[in-house]
C-alpha positions, -999 to 999 in steps of 0.1 A, spaced: 195 -152 208 214 -185 202 214 -192 164 227 -226 157 245 -233 124 248 -267 108 270 -285 83 271 -321 71 306 -336 75 300 -370 58 276 -398 52 280 -435 59 259 -467 58 247 -479 92 251 -518 94 232 -524 126 198 -506 122 164 -523 120 158 -507 85 183 -495 59 198 -463 73 224 -437 63 240 -418 91 246 -381 82 273 -367 105 264 -332 115 285 -304 129 264 -281 151 278 -248 162 263 -224 189 265 -186 184 268 -179 221 294 -190 247 269 -203 272 262 -241 273 233 -256 254 214 -280 276 197 -299 248 182 -295 213 150 -311 200 159 -311 163 137 -316 133 150 -318 97 134 -318 63 157 -335 37 151 -324 1 168 -336 -31 178 -309 -56 181 -328 -89 188 -297 -110 222 -294 -93 239 -322 -111 245 -335 -146 232 -368 -160 244 -392 -187 222 -406 -214 214 -438 -194 204 -418 -163 182 -395 -184 164 -425 -198 158 -440 -164 146 -406 -150 120 -401 -177 93 -415 -154 100 -389 -128 108 -358 -149 95 -365 -184 114 -360 -216 147 -342 -213 135 -312 -233 111 -305 -205 136 -308 -177 140 -270 -175 105 -270 -161 103 -304 -143 137 -307 -127 127 -292 -93 137 -299 -57 114 -325 -40 110 -338 -5 129 -370 4 120 -374 41 115 -359 75 139 -366 103 141 -359 141 167 -364 168 178 -350 202 211 -334 209 225 -336 244 242 -307 261 273 -290 245 292 -258 245 305 -242 213 305 -270 187 294 -306 187 290 -334 163 261 -358 161 248 -386 138 215 -379 121 199 -413 111 184 -412 77 162 -443 70 160 -451 33 136 -472 13 138 -495 -18 101 -489 -24 99 -478 -61 66 -461 -53 87 -435 -35 101 -407 -56 134 -406 -37 140 -444 -42 132 -441 -79 156 -412 -83 185 -428 -64 181 -461 -82 183 -443 -116 217 -428 -108 248 -445 -120 274 -427 -100 284 -392 -88 266 -374 -60 231 -367 -48 226 -329 -41 208 -325 -8 196 -296 12 187 -301 49 162 -276 64 163 -275 102 137 -265 128 131 -274 165 138 -261 199 170 -251 218 169 -255 256 194 -236 277 199 -234 315 209 -202 332 207 -185 367 170 -180 363 163 -216 352 156 -232 318 147 -213 287 136 -224 253 139 -208 219 132 -220 183 158 -232 159 155 -204 132 137 -214 100 166 -202 79 189 -228 94 200 -252 66 229 -271 52 237 -283 17 255 -316 11 265 -336 -20 260 -372 -8 280 -398 -28 256 -422 -46 278 -451 -36 267 -445 1 231 -452 -9 241 -483 -29 263 -496 -1 234 -495 24 210 -511 -1 235 -539 -8 239 -543 29 202 -549 36 190 -561 2 221 -579 -14 216 -581 -52 179 -575 -49 151 -549 -45 114 -551 -39 82 -541 -55 49 -533 -37 20 -552 -54 -17 -553 -48 -29 -585 -30 -49 -595 -61 -17 -594 -82 2 -614 -56 -26 -640 -56 -25 -643 -94 13 -647 -93 9 -674 -67 -15 -694 -88 9 -692 -118 38 -702 -96 19 -733 -84 6 -741 -119 40 -740 -134 57 -758 -105 82 -730 -100 102 -725 -68 102 -687 -65 83 -656 -75 114 -644 -93 112 -674 -116 74 -668 -122 80 -632 -132 109 -641 -154 87 -667 -172 60 -641 -177 85 -617 -191 99 -642 -215 64 -651 -227 58 -614 -234 91 -609 -252 84 -638 -275 
């Protein structure tokens, strides 16, 4: 049985994707000398927040996700970031491939909240693989599953996530709001003769602060 093994070599921002994307560079090794015809690969990417330290500013920003720091022994647990899929073409022995990881600036998503709260350092990731390996021999094609224990750990630099966000959303982010809230903001914007929603929200914040 061909048991593939995986490791993550690096991560880089992809400048030409339709959505913000990080390319994870994978090394994939076959356990048998025969050629692999193709691999239909699936991957679950999980963040393991308990595997790094946090400064006081990060702890404050992460309170919404994990609660007060005295509770972190119970609440700081791995959580799902995203599911990915790609296809590997034929290879023998070892190959390298980019695994595109689309990322979001939607603060309703736990992964985006977590990453936005980090100042620097690394994001502890674990990639859990599954899928199907296709081989071709004298008797024709054969298919076998990627074993469920196939996984790879990687400490992705936070700066890679910030780089891709700055590339697609320079000096900005975005919030998802109900249509009713957007309508109310629009009325305020017109009433106060303001040019942008940013100015409208800034005015509302100043009113609240005073």
